[in-house]
N, C-alpha and C positions, 0 to 999 in steps of 0.2 A: 436472758442468760448473762451471767457475769463470769468472765475468765480471769483468773488471778494473773498477776504480772509474770509469774514463773511458768505459767501455762501447765501447772500440775493439778489444778482443780477447776471444776466448772460448777456453777450454782444456777439451777433453774428455779426462778421465782415466779409463781403464778399469783395474779391479782384477781380475787373473786369478782365475778361479773356484777354483783349487786353492791360492791363497795360504793359508798356515797361520797363523792369527791367533787372538787371544783373543776369544771371543764372550761378551759380558757375561751372566753367569748360567749359562753352559754350558761354560766352559773353552776349551781349544785345539781348533780344528777348521778345516776348509776354510771360506773366507769365504762360499761360496755356501750353506752350512748355516744361516747367520744368517737368510736369507729363508725357508728351509724351516721353521726353528724358530719364528720370530716375525714373519714378513712384513716389510713395509716398515719398521715402527718398530724392529725389532731390527737390520735391515740398516743403518739410519741410525745407531743407537747404536754398532754395530760400527765403522762408518767414522769416526764422531766419536772413538771410542776410539783408533783407529789414528793418526789425523791430529791430534787435539786441536783440530780446527776444527769450529765449529758449522755444520751443514747447514741452510740457510735454508728450502729447499723440496724437495719430492719430486714426481717425475712418473713414472708407470708407463705402459707401452704393451704390449699383448699382440701375439701373432703375427698375428692377423687384422688388427689396426690397422696394423701395419707393412706387411703385404702391400697393403692398400688405399691407404696413403699413397703408395707407389711407383707404383701404378696411377693415382692422381689426378694425379700429376705427369708422367704419360706417360713414366715411366721415369727413372732417374738414371744418370749416367755416372761410372764409377770406373776407376782403373788397376789391373788385376789382375796381381800379381807372378808368380803361378804358375799355369800351365794345369792345370785339373782338371775332373772330371766328378762330378756328384752328382744322384741321383734323376732321371736322364734328361736333365739339363741339362748342356751343355758350356760351360765358361768358358775361352776362349783367353787367352793372355798378352797384355797390352796394354790399351788402352782398350775398355771394354765398356759397353753400356747395358742395364740390367736392370730388371724390374718384376714385380710379383705373386709367384707361387710361385718363379719363377726368382731373384728377389732374395732371397726367404726362405732358399732352400737355399744361396745364395751366402754368407750370413752364418751359417748353421748348420753348414756342413761343417767338420770339423777333421781327420778321419782321412786325407783325401787330400792334406793340406798338410804340408810338411816340418817345420814348427815346431808342428804340432798346434794346441792351444788358444790359444797365443800368436799364431799367424798368423790364426786365426779371429777373435780379438779385434781384430786390426789391420784385418781386413776389415770388421768391424762398425763400427769408428771411421770408416773411410773412407766407408761408406754413410751413416752418420749425418750426416757432414759434407756429403755430396752432397745429401741431403735438405734440410738446412738451407739450403745454398747455393742450390738451385733454388727452394725455397719462398720465399726472400727476394729472388729475382732480379727484375730489372726486367720480364723476360718474364712471370713469374707474377703479379706485383703489378699489371701493366698490363692483364692479362686478367681482368676481374671474375669470369667464370665459373670459371676455373681456380683463382683465389685463394680464392673463397668455398667452392668444393668442398674445397680443401686445408685451410682453417681449420675448416670444418664437420666434415670427416672426422677431423681431428686431435682436435677436442673430443670427438667421439663415442667415440674409442678410448683417450683418455688418462684416467688417474685422478690427481688431484692432492691435496695436503694441504689442509686447511680454510683455511689462511692464504693460499693462493694464489688470491685472489679475481679476478674479471674485471677489477676496477680495477687490481690489482697486475700482472696479466698485461699489460694494455694499457700501463701506465706503464713496465714493463720493456721491452716491445717497442718503444715510441716512443723509449726512451733509447738503443737500440742504434745503433752507427755501424759496422756490420760488413759485410764482403763475405766471400766464401769464402776469400780469402787471409788473412783475419784470424782464422781458426779453426785452432788448433794441436791436434794429436793426441798424447796421451801415454799411456804405460803406467806404472802404479804400479811402483816398483822391486823386483825380486827379485834375489837373489844367486846363485840356482841352483836345483837340484832335489834332493829327498830323499824319504824314506819314513818313515812312522810306525811305531811298534812293532808295529802290527797289519797292516803291509804296504801301507798306502795311499800312493799317489804324491802328493807335495805340492810346492808352490812355496815356496821359503824367502824370507822377507821380508829385503830389504837394509835393516837398521835405520838405518844411517848416512844412506843416501840418502832413506829414508822421512822421517827427521827433517828433512832438507834440503827435501823437498817440502812437508812440514807447515809449516815456517817460511815458505816462499815463499807458501803459500796464506794464512797468517795476515797477512803483511805486504804482500800484493798485489804480489809480486815474482816471479811464476811465469815471466815472460819471462827 
């Protein structure tokens, strides 16, 4: 997530899990292997290596936390591009409101989607945006019970780096001038698909566009 200096825009950038990149100390591999090999620290080093941009902070959330968050918000509404069914839940095309396990399988399903993992990542970005938008909405903030439950549950299921103190979180939150319309969703650029010498399917990094993204992040010109 990149917040602009004026705190009027937020950009959520997802990196496809099969992106074939250099993982420091391990050589070329799919980007999700970085977390498997070395947890959050190596995932951060890998992202910093790709973009040349310092990652200020890290936030992790697990599946249980994600499920509980959507329940605490009494569901979140997203626009579903492709109708599909997963684990007993049916997701029609158009606007849908999802919560709990229904929300979890919406963001985990890929095999039923025409663009596979890329479409799944798009669904994940859309749900994250919906959670942030509803969590910061006037409706949630004006209802003390809903907001306290949302923040309390968020804290319970998040893991953050040691530098992200309560003071820093509060300072960042109070500096935001955002609505849902101010959150932009992006995918890190790939030029296509390929395979490794041992037959693994990979996403090929678009090096020119990645350099453009890196430069935009450095200079706060993602817009």
